[in-house]
N, C-alpha and C positions, 0 to 999 in steps of 0.2 A: 598494703591495703587493710584498713581497719574493719571491724566487724559491721559497723553501721553502713559503710559503703558497700560491703559485700551483700548485705541484706537488701539494700535499695537496688543494687544491680540485679539480684535474683528476682526481686519483685517486678522490676520493669521487664525482665526477660520472660517471666511467666505470664504477665499481663499481655505482652506482645503476642506470644504464642496463643493465648486464649482469644484475644481479639481477632488474630488472624484466622483461626479455625472458625470462629463464630461467623465470620463474614461469608462463609460459604453456605450457610443454612438456607434451605429453600422456604419460601413463604407458604405456609400451610395452616391457615386459620382453622380452628377447631369447628367442625360443622355441627349442626343440631343433631342430637342423637335420634336415630330412626327406628330403634328397636323398642323393647318394652322392659321396663324394670319391675321385677316382682320381689316379694320378700324372700323367696327361695329361687334357686336355679331352675327348678321345675316351672316356676311361674314367669321366668325371665326369657325373653327372646333377644338373642345377641344380635349385634350389628357393628360391623367394622367400617370406619370411614375409608374412603379411597385416598390414602395419604399421599402416595406417589402416582403422578400422572403416568398413564401407560401409552406407548406409541401405538399407532395403527399397525395391523398385521402387514408384515413385509415393508414397513417404512424404510426408505433407503438411507443409507449412511450419507454423510455430507462432508466433503473436504474442500476448504477454500485455500488456495495457494496464492500468496501475494509476494511478488518479487519487488524489491526496493530499488528505486533510482535506476531505471534501465530504459533505453530508448527503443522505439518501434523497429529500427533497422539493426538491432544487435543480434538477436537470436535467429538461428536457422529456421525457426517455426514461423517467422514473418520475413524471411528472405535475407537475414543477416548472415555474416560469415563466421559466427561463433557457433560451434556445433552443440546442439541441445537435443540429443536423440529422444530423451524421455519426454520433454515438452512436445517434440514432434509427434510422438506416438499418441499423446492425448489429443492433439489436433487432428491428426490423420484418422482417428477413430471417433472424433467428435465434430464440432463445428468451430471455425474461426470466425470471430466478429471483428470486422476491420474498421468500425466507426464507434469505437468505445472510448469513453473519456473519463478522466479523473479530475481532481482539483490539481493546482500546480505545486502543492506541498504535501508532504506525507502525512502529517497529523490530521489536517482537515480531511484528506482522502480517507483515512482510516475511520474517523468519526462518521463520515457519510456512509461508508461501507457497512460498518458494524450496526448502525441504526436504520439504514434505509431512508435517511432523511438528508437534506441539504446541510452542509457543514455549519454554516452560520445559525441555522435552525436548532442545532444541537450545541450552540455556544462554542464552537471550535472553528471559527473563520480563520484563525491563525493558531500558533502553538499555545498550549496551556501555560507553557513557561514564559511566554511573552503576552500575558493576558492584558485585557483592558476592561474596565469596569462597566461594560454594557452587555446585553443578552447575547449578541453575536460573538463575543470575544472573551468572556470571563473564564472560559476553559473548564466548565463543569457541565458535563453532559447530563441533561435532565433524566430523572428516573421515569418521568411520564412518557419518554421516548426509549423504549427498551431496546436492548441489543439483540442481535440474532441469537446469541447464547441464551439469554433470558427467555426468549420466545420458544426456542427449541427445547429447552429444559422443561418448560411447562407442557411441552408435547411429548415427553417421555424420552428425551435423548440424553445421553451422557455427553458432556461438553468439554473440550480440551483446547488450550491455546498454547502454542510454543513460538518463541522468537521475539518479535518486536511488537509492543502494544502502543505506546507513545500517546495515549489519550488520557493519562492520569496527571493531575496537577502536581507539580514538584512539592508543594506544601503538604500534600497528602501521601507522598511517596516516601515515607520515613517509617522508622520503627515505632513512632508515637502514633501512627494511624491518623484519621480513621481509615479502615480498610475497605470501606463499601464502595469505593471507586477504583480499586484494584480489579484486575481481571476476574478474580474469584468473588468479588463483590458485584459484578456486573454479568453474572450468569455462567461463568466458567467453573466447572467442578475442579479442574486443575490448570495451573499455569506454570510454564517453565520457559524463562527468557530473561531478557534485559530488565533493568529496573523499569517499571512501566511508564515512567515519565520521560525517558530518554529516547533520542531519535537515532543514535549511532554509537557504536563502540568498536573496540578492537575485536578482530575475528579470532585472535590467539589469546587464551586465558581471560576472557572478559568477565566483568562482574555479573553474575547471574543470580536470579531468584527462583525458588521453587514455592509456588503459591504466594505466600507473603513473607517468606523467610529467605534470607541471603544464603546461597548455596556455597559450599566450600569449593575453592578452585580445583578444576579437574586435574588430578595428579599426573595424568598422562599428557596434559597440555594439548588436547585435541582441538581441532577447528570448531567454532561455535556451530556452524551449520551441521556438522556431523553430530554434535551433542543434541541439537534440536531434533534431528531425524531420529536418533536413538530414543529420545523421550516420546515422540509421537508414536513410534512403533510400540514402545513399552505400554503406553496408555491404552492403545487399541487392543493389544494382546491381553492385558489384564482384564479388560471389560469383557472380551469375548470368551475368556476362559471361565468367567464367573456367570455371565449371562449372555449366551451366544445370540439371542434373539433381539437384544436391546440395541437399537441404532446409535450411532455416534456422530457427533459434529467435531471436526478437527479444523481449527484455524492455524494453518502453517504459514508463518510470516517471518522468515529468517531475515537477518540484518543485511544479507547479501541482496543486491550488490552495491549498497551504500558505501561510501568511503569509511575507513581506509580499505583500499583493495588489497586484501591479504589472502594468500592461499599457498599451498605447498609448492615447491619449486617444480615438482614433476608435473604439476598441471600446467605451469607457465611454459615449461619447455616443449610441450605438445604443440605450441604455436610458433616456435622459433622461426623467424624468417618469413612468416606468412603475411606480415603486414608491412614489409619493407617498401612496398610501392606507394604507401602513404594514404592519408585521409582523403585526398581528392579522388584518387583511384577507388578507394572503398566506396565512396558515395555512388559513383558511376556503376560499379560492379553490383552493388546491392539493388539499385533501381531496376536494372535488367532482371535480377532474380525475383524481385517483388512482383513485377509485372507477369513473369512466367508463373509464379505461384498463384496469382490472382488476388493478392492482398492490397493492391493499389489499382486504380483505374489505368487503362492502357494509354490515356492521353497525358499522364503526369510526366512533367519534365522537372529537372531539378531547378530550384530557385537559386538566387545569388548566395554565395557563401556568407556565413555570419560575419559581421565586421570585425569580431575579435580574433578571427582565425587567419593566420598567415598561409599563403600557398606553400604546399609541401616542398616544391622545388626551390623555395627561397631559404629553407633551413640549411644550416651547415651539415656536413656529414656526421659530425658528432651529435648535433641536435637531433638529427634523424634517427641515429642509433638509440638515443635515450627515449625518444618518442615511441619508436617501434617496440622497445622492450616494455614500455608502460602499457601499450595496447596488448601485448602478448600476456602481460600480467593480468590485465582486466579480463581478457578472453578466458584465461584459465580459471579465474575466479567464477565467471558465469557458468562454464562447463562443470566445475566442482559443484556448483549449486544445483545444476540439473542432475548431476549424479546422485546427490543426496535426496532430491525430490523423488528420483527413480527408486531409491531404496524403499521409501514409504509406499509408493505405488506397488512395487513388486510384493511387498509384505501383504498389503490388502488383497492382492491377487492370490498369494499362496494360501491364505486362510479362506479362500472361496467367497470373498466379499466384493470384488471389483465390479461384477456385473450388476450388483445392487448398490452402487455408489455414485452419487452425483459429485463430480469434480469440477470446480470452477477455478480456472487458472488465469490469474491476472498478471500479465507481464508488465508490471510498472504501476506504482502508486502516484506517479507523476513522470514527466519526462526525464531524460538523462541529466546528470548533474554537470554543468559546465565548469571549467577551470576558473579559479579566482586568483586575484593577485598574490594570495598567500601560497599558492601552489608553486612548486619549484620551477617547472618549465612553463613560462608564460609565453603566450603566443602573440601578443600584440606588439612586442618588441624583440629584437635579437636577445638571446639569453646571455646574462652576465657570465664571464668566463669562469669566475670563481664558483658560482652556482653550478655551472655545467660540469666543471671538474668534479665537484662533490657528487653530482649525479652519476657521472661515469664510474666513479669509485664505488658506488653503491648498487650498481646493476646486478651483481651476482647475488645480492641479498634481497632483491626486490620481491615483495610479497610475504617476507618473513616478519617476525615480531620486531625485527630491528628497523623496519620501515613503516611508514604510514602513507602510502602513495594514493594520489588521484591520477587521472590521465589528463593530457592537455585538452583544451577546448576543441581542437581540431578533431580528436577522436569522439568527443562528446557530440559534436555536430554530425560526424559520420555515422554514429551509431543511432542517431535520430532520423536517419534518411527515411522518407523524403521531406521531413518537416524541418522547420528552422527554429533556432533558439532552443531554450532549455527549461528545465525545472525552475520554478519560481515565477514563471511568466504565464499568467492565465490568458494573455491576449493572443498568443500564437499556439498553433497545434503542437509544436515541439515542447511545450510545457504540460500539455494535458491529454495528448492523443496516445493511446496505448493498445497493446494487443490483448485480446480476450479469447479464451477457449472454453467451450462448454463441452464436457465429456459426461454422458449419461446414456449407457447402452439401452435402458428401458424406453427412452423417448427419441433418441437420435436414429432416424431411419436412413439417413443419407450421409454416411460417415465421410469426413473430409470436405464437407460443404462450406461455403462462404456466405456470410450474412453481412449486409451493408447498412442496416438500419441504424440510425443514431441511437446510442445508449449511453448511460452515465453510471458512475459508480454506485449511486444510490439505488439503482435498478437491481443489483445482485441480490439483496435481501428479499425483496417481494418475489423474484424469480425463484429463489430457493423455497420459499413458503408454497408457491403454487406448484412446483414440481414434487414436493414432498407431501403435499396435502396438510401441511401444518397450519394451524390457526392462531391468530393473535388474540389472547384472552382480553377481556375488557379491563380487567385489572391484573397487574403483575406486581408482586410484593407489596400490594396495597395501593399502588398508584394507578389512578385512572389513565388509560393509555390514549395518546393522541394519534392521529392518523399517520400512516406511513406515507412518504412523499415520493418515493421512487416508483417506477412503473415496470411491472414484470415484462421481460422479454420472451417469455415462454411462447407467446403467440407466433414468434418467428421461427421456431424450431422446425416446424413442418412446412413452412411457406417462406421461401427465400424472397419472394416478391411482395410480402405483406407490407402494408403501409406502416411506416413507423408511428409509434404511439407516444414516444417521448419527443414532443414537438417543441418544447421551450426549455432552456436551461441557462442560468446565469453562471458567471465565474467572477471571482474577485480575489486578489491577493495584493496586499500592500498598497492599496489605492488604485491599482490597475484593475480594470473590469471589462467584461465582455458579455455578450448575450448571443446564444444560438436560438433561432426560431425558424422552423419550416424551411431548412436548407440555407438560410442566410445567417451570417455571423458579423456582428459589429464589435469593434474593440476600441478602448480608450486607455492606451497605456500611460502610466505615471512614471515619467522618466526621472523623478527625484531619487528613486532607489537604484538608479543604474549608473554607477560611475563610468562603466565602459561603453555605455551607449547601446548595449545589445538588446534592449527591449523596445526601442524605437528605431526605425530605419533612419539613417542619416538624412536630414532634409525634410523629415516628416514630424510634425508637432501636434497633430490633432487626432484624426480618427481613421480607422481602417474598416472597410466594408468588403466581404467576400461572399460570392455565391459558391457555397461549399459543395454544391451538387455538381458544379462544373469545374471547380478550382480546389481540388482536394488538398493541395498543400500551400494554399494562399500565396499565389504569385501575382495576382491582378487585383490591385486595390480599386474598388469601384465607388468609393465614398464621394468623389466629386461629381460622378455621373448620376448618382441616385440619392440626392440630399433628402428627399422625402422618406425614403427607406431608412436612412440613418436616423431621422427624427422619430419614425415609427418604432424602431427597435430600441432607441434610447428611452422612449416613453415606456415600452414594455419592461426594460431593465429597471426603471424607477419603480414600477408596480411590484416586481419580483423582490427588489432590494427592501422595500418597505415590509413585504409579506414575510420575509425570511431573515430579518435581523442584520442585513448587511451594513447598514449605516451605524456609525460614522465611518467614512473611508479613512484609512490610516496609512502613514508611511511605514516602511520596513523598520522593525525593532522599536516602534513607538508603543511604549508600555507604561502603565502605572502599577504594575504588580509589585507590592512592597518586597516580596521575597526576592524577586529577580533584581530589583534595584539595589538591595542590600548585597546580593551575591556578587553581581557584576561590578558594583562600585563605579559606574560610569564606563566600563569597558564594553565594547561591542561583543555579544556572544557569538561563538564560532560553532558551527556544526558541520 
């Protein structure tokens, strides 16, 4: 390497570091001096500006925990068969919300969560990596719609994010910058996690970033979720050592349980043999547990199995062996995630902060991920013998860095009990209905309670602001702020019978759309994106209408009985779609993003 090349490399490196650090600066315009300037110090009256916002006395800490790609019926917290004692603890000492919803994909959900607005309203109706040149889809969250971190930092909080971010455009997520749309450019003092543009990565030795700089690979090769928990604990500890009274906001969003399902064998082996009865048995067992726990209405019955799932008893013995181990592997992955979350909670308790901490636990940023044709064990047809032999030979390595497993669609459907279908689908509850827990000792008077009011992912930010007493400045970083669109659910904490306040909500993904309004839900699936027919029921080609207050898991389509209600709700969707940048409706992977077109060169992206 010649001298000129070395100098250029050093210049770029120094520039990158400079820009990366500069992106973390807080907006602090110089105020008008309010003292008095004299010719001497005796004639001068000093005055110091309030450069750093101060939190209110005893302002609570805030922890948001977001688990990736997990179904309503997976964890023991909501009646599932996967043991999650730390999540259970939060729910048993807090409140379970059983009617909470997200979008059908991770990036739009995270955009809505972080900003308290609808996903299309903040330009992330789909992935930033598959952007389209209209306001609902261009992938650039407006600075006029601040993130929770930007708001809380202006209220005197330290702000940390670890894990998965996924709302930065790939064109900005390089060493060339700009860095103002990285997490540290959107209000977080520190970030440790995946490249902020990506949606998934290996759990073993992944590519990670610290603030805006690539992190060296972990020399011990530890699991990503363990590394994320370590950093969360370190950030909190360092803050409290320097300033014990300053509150913190922690956004803990591990890549778990997104594919690949990877975890140590010791976690997998804890579930050995526990799923050998199959996914049809799992659904029935979990339904009983959910009713006993009170997280579904007592009148709920299982709907028909998803059309892409074969009955368990039709699988061969070898197919069942592979399928059972894949579920054991996933269950171990979930329990390991619970363990690492528990480490963070335990640390907050050890330093005497838990009683003054609001924890929002979101078990899912969308429904569980169904199997696709590229997964090894496909459920729509008997498995090819060559593929099956390959799977059998790899079972002992399942979950290690040598494998990148997903589970079959039968387990995806089972862990979504009592709902049908999967992630990607905004028209069915299986794509958008998730478990929510609020833990806040200061406010929750009836620990272990159930709340059934309809809520949406954009409601978490205004709820957090109300419970902490934080206020949204008129301007943040010089940008005039636009209204928050979510609705605080704090009203429901003391009153389980309170009338729901989030009365209308649209959904849209890949041209499929739906609308919830006052207990009714209308859906218009777009089957162009569904090669396996899993998004429309066989024989149905138009519209679905459900009375959600009587039909919790969408088993009775009322569209033909109430055509006027269909038209009423379709008209309401049209109004919401115009208001929040939903149009134009697009098919899956329909993009004009020059970066992505060049990168993929005509190949369909895979996540």
